[in-house]
C-alpha positions as CSV (number, residue, x, y, z in Angstrom):
1,M,114.7,153.3,258.4
2,K,111.7,155.4,259.1
3,I,113.1,158.2,257.0
4,K,113.6,155.9,253.9
5,N,110.1,154.6,254.2
6,I,108.7,158.1,254.4
7,A,110.6,159.1,251.3
8,R,109.3,156.1,249.4
9,I,105.8,156.9,250.5
10,L,106.2,160.5,249.2
11,I,107.7,159.3,245.9
12,L,104.8,156.8,245.4
13,A,102.3,159.5,246.2
14,A,103.9,161.8,243.7
15,V,103.7,159.1,241.0
16,L,100.1,158.5,241.8
17,M,99.3,162.1,241.5
18,I,101.0,162.4,238.1
19,A,99.1,159.3,236.8
20,L,95.9,160.7,238.2
21,S,96.5,164.0,236.4
22,A,97.2,162.3,233.1
23,C,94.0,160.3,233.3
24,T,92.1,163.3,234.1
25,A,93.5,165.1,231.0
26,N,92.7,162.2,228.8
27,V,89.1,162.1,230.1
28,E,88.6,165.7,229.4
29,Q,90.1,165.4,225.9
30,D,87.7,162.5,225.1
31,E,84.8,164.4,226.4
32,N,85.7,167.4,224.0
33,K,85.9,165.2,220.8
34,P,82.8,165.1,218.6
35,E,80.9,161.9,218.4
36,G,82.3,159.3,215.9
37,A,85.8,160.9,215.8
38,T,88.7,158.5,215.7
39,A,91.4,159.0,218.3
40,V,94.6,160.2,216.8
41,P,97.5,158.0,217.9
42,A,100.2,159.7,219.8
43,A,103.0,160.9,217.7
44,T,106.0,158.7,217.8
45,D,109.2,160.2,218.8
46,A,110.8,159.6,215.5
47,A,109.3,161.6,212.7
48,T,108.1,159.6,209.9
49,E,110.3,160.3,206.9
50,R,108.3,161.5,203.9
51,P,109.6,160.9,200.4
52,A,111.1,163.9,198.7
53,P,108.6,165.5,196.3
54,T,109.2,164.3,192.7
55,E,110.5,167.1,190.6
56,L,108.0,167.9,187.8
57,P,109.6,168.1,184.3
58,A,110.1,171.6,183.2
59,T,107.2,172.6,180.9
60,Q,108.5,173.1,177.4
61,E,107.8,176.4,175.9
62,P,105.3,176.1,173.1
63,V,106.7,176.3,169.6
64,I,105.1,179.1,167.8
65,T,104.7,178.5,164.1
66,D,105.1,181.6,162.0
67,V,101.6,182.6,160.9
68,P,101.6,184.2,157.4
69,A,100.6,187.7,157.6
70,T,97.0,188.2,156.4
71,E,96.9,190.3,153.4
72,A,94.8,193.4,153.8
73,P,91.5,192.9,152.0
74,T,91.3,194.5,148.6
75,E,89.3,197.6,148.7
76,V,86.1,197.2,146.7
77,P,85.7,200.3,144.6
78,A,82.6,202.1,145.2
79,T,80.0,201.4,142.7
80,E,79.3,204.3,140.6
81,A,75.8,205.3,140.0
82,P,74.7,203.8,136.7
83,T,74.9,206.3,133.9
84,E,71.5,207.0,132.5
85,V,71.3,205.9,128.9
86,P,69.7,208.5,126.9
87,A,66.7,207.5,124.9
88,P,67.6,206.5,121.4
89,T,67.5,209.4,119.0
90,E,65.2,208.9,116.2
91,E,66.9,209.1,112.8
92,P,65.9,212.2,111.1
93,T,63.6,211.5,108.2
94,A,65.6,211.7,105.1
95,A,64.5,214.2,102.5
96,P,62.5,212.4,99.7
97,V,64.6,211.5,96.7
98,E,63.7,213.3,93.5
99,S,62.0,211.2,91.0
100,G,64.3,209.9,88.3
101,T,67.4,210.0,90.5
102,N,69.8,207.0,90.1
103,V,70.0,205.9,93.7
104,A,72.4,203.1,92.9
105,I,75.3,205.5,92.9
106,G,77.1,205.3,96.3
107,A,75.1,202.2,97.5
108,E,76.9,199.5,99.5
109,V,77.6,196.5,97.3
110,D,77.8,192.8,98.3
111,V,78.3,189.9,95.8
112,S,78.1,186.1,95.9
113,T,81.6,185.6,94.6
114,T,84.4,187.7,93.0
115,T,87.6,186.9,91.2
116,G,91.4,187.1,91.5
117,E,93.8,189.9,90.9
118,S,94.4,189.0,87.3
119,H,90.8,190.1,86.4
120,V,90.8,193.0,89.0
121,S,93.7,194.5,87.1
122,I,91.6,194.8,84.0
123,G,88.7,196.4,85.8
124,F,86.5,193.5,87.1
125,M,85.6,194.4,90.7
126,P,82.3,194.5,92.7
127,E,82.4,198.3,93.3
128,A,82.5,198.8,89.5
129,I,78.9,197.7,89.2
130,N,77.5,201.0,90.5
131,D,80.2,203.6,89.9
132,G,78.5,205.3,87.0
133,Y,81.0,204.2,84.4
134,Y,80.4,201.7,81.6
135,Y,81.5,201.4,78.0
136,D,84.2,204.0,78.6
137,P,87.6,202.9,77.3
138,N,89.2,205.7,79.2
139,V,88.1,204.4,82.6
140,P,89.5,201.2,84.0
141,S,86.0,200.0,85.1
142,V,84.6,197.0,83.3
143,G,82.1,195.7,85.9
144,W,81.6,192.7,88.2
145,T,82.4,189.1,87.4
146,T,82.0,185.9,89.5
147,N,85.0,183.7,90.3
148,V,86.8,182.7,87.2
149,G,87.7,179.0,86.7
150,E,85.6,177.7,89.6
151,N,82.3,176.5,88.1
152,Y,82.5,174.1,85.2
153,E,79.5,171.9,86.0
154,D,76.4,173.8,87.1
155,P,74.7,176.4,84.8
156,E,72.0,176.9,87.5
157,Q,74.4,177.9,90.3
158,E,72.9,181.1,91.5
159,E,75.1,184.2,91.5
160,W,74.0,187.6,92.8
161,A,74.9,191.2,93.5
162,E,73.1,193.1,96.2
163,L,73.0,196.9,96.5
164,K,72.0,198.6,99.8
165,L,70.6,202.1,99.2
166,A,71.5,205.0,101.3
167,Q,67.9,205.2,102.6
168,I,64.5,203.6,102.1
169,T,63.3,204.7,98.7
170,S,60.4,204.2,96.4
171,I,61.7,202.9,93.0
172,N,60.1,201.9,89.7
173,K,62.9,201.3,87.2
174,I,66.2,199.3,87.0
175,I,68.6,199.3,84.1
176,V,71.1,196.4,83.8
177,Y,74.1,196.7,81.4
178,P,76.0,193.7,80.1
179,V,79.8,194.2,79.7
180,V,81.1,195.2,76.3
181,N,80.1,192.8,73.5
182,G,77.7,191.0,75.8
183,G,80.4,189.3,77.9
184,R,79.1,186.4,80.0
185,F,75.7,187.8,80.7
186,P,73.3,185.3,82.2
187,V,70.5,183.6,80.2
188,A,68.0,184.2,83.0
189,F,67.9,186.6,86.0
190,K,65.5,188.2,88.5
191,L,65.4,191.7,90.1
192,Q,64.3,191.6,93.7
193,V,63.7,194.2,96.4
194,S,63.7,194.1,100.2
195,L,63.3,196.4,103.2
196,D,65.4,194.3,105.6
197,G,67.9,192.5,103.3
198,K,66.3,189.1,104.3
199,N,62.8,188.9,102.8
200,Y,62.8,189.6,99.0
201,T,60.1,190.2,96.5
202,T,60.7,189.7,92.7
203,V,59.7,192.8,90.7
204,A,61.1,191.8,87.3
205,E,62.4,188.6,85.6
206,V,64.1,187.9,82.3
207,K,64.4,184.4,80.7
208,D,66.0,183.0,77.5
209,N,68.3,185.9,77.0
210,S,70.8,185.6,74.2
211,R,72.9,188.7,74.7
212,F,76.1,186.7,75.2
213,E,75.5,184.7,71.9
214,D,74.8,187.8,69.9
215,K,77.6,189.8,71.5
216,D,75.0,192.4,72.2
217,D,75.6,194.9,75.0
218,T,72.3,196.6,74.8
219,P,71.1,197.3,78.4
220,F,67.9,195.9,79.9
221,E,65.4,198.6,81.0
222,L,62.9,197.1,83.3
223,E,60.0,199.1,84.7
224,F,57.5,198.0,87.3
225,E,55.0,199.4,89.8
226,A,56.6,201.7,92.4
227,V,57.8,199.8,95.4
228,T,59.5,201.0,98.6
229,C,62.7,199.2,99.5
230,R,66.3,199.5,100.9
231,F,67.9,196.6,99.2
232,V,68.0,195.6,95.5
233,K,69.3,192.3,94.3
234,F,70.3,191.2,90.8
235,L,70.0,187.3,90.9
236,A,71.3,185.2,88.1
237,T,69.4,181.9,87.9
238,E,70.9,180.4,84.7
239,L,74.4,181.1,83.4
240,C,75.5,181.1,79.8
241,D,77.6,178.4,78.1
242,P,81.0,178.1,79.8
243,S,84.2,178.9,78.1
244,P,86.8,176.1,78.2
245,A,89.2,178.2,80.3
246,D,86.8,180.2,82.6
247,G,83.8,177.9,83.2
248,Y,80.3,179.3,83.9
249,L,80.4,183.0,84.8
250,C,78.1,185.9,85.5
251,Q,79.3,189.3,84.3
252,V,77.5,192.7,84.6
253,A,78.9,196.1,83.6
254,E,76.5,198.4,85.6
255,I,73.2,198.5,87.5
256,E,71.1,201.7,87.8
257,I,68.2,202.1,90.1
258,Y,65.8,205.0,89.7
259,A,63.6,206.6,92.3
260,A,59.8,206.7,91.5
């Protein structure tokens, strides 16, 4: 009996020692915790099961849109140095024209109207007005005529022939030739001159002419004070009586212009 009691006492002492050791360890642990720290509960024997991590969806590979290739920039050609423009060359002064020279020969001709092929075929054409031929049956050059069969109403419709001389020239005489037998020479006309072909000055004028009525082809010789010009214009201001078929016309065989 005594032995059993001793054994019990020893067992009880051992239990007390273990409990005392545990308390001592807890006190030391509490002393080592920082102030305000919360005690961590003792882990339970069974581990808390955590949910398996959710699998993230596989990231899709980005779709790459084909980017059009950028064209290479067009090369800008190097700007060439501007070519120096030479100073305008002054026209050489033309030799003075000898007095008495017919400067109408070779001049450029412009006219108010001309006519069709039927009259051209018999020698009516603008260039015949200063070709140097008139009253020559062997040369197919009659002169200049306005448009046939167009004007039946207006005897005062102005018709003209303009000659541009080869150079600026001083002139003092102009001779105007009607066509053979007087033709349809105008009743009234003016002779005008200009330096620029725009501003004209009248140097001679004829009125009440009856060449066409008398079938007279005597030329008009008109002299005046010398004047410097580049352009000479024959301007008909009154036409002769119309023919039933052709209407009012202006016809001139030749014009001569003489240097002073």
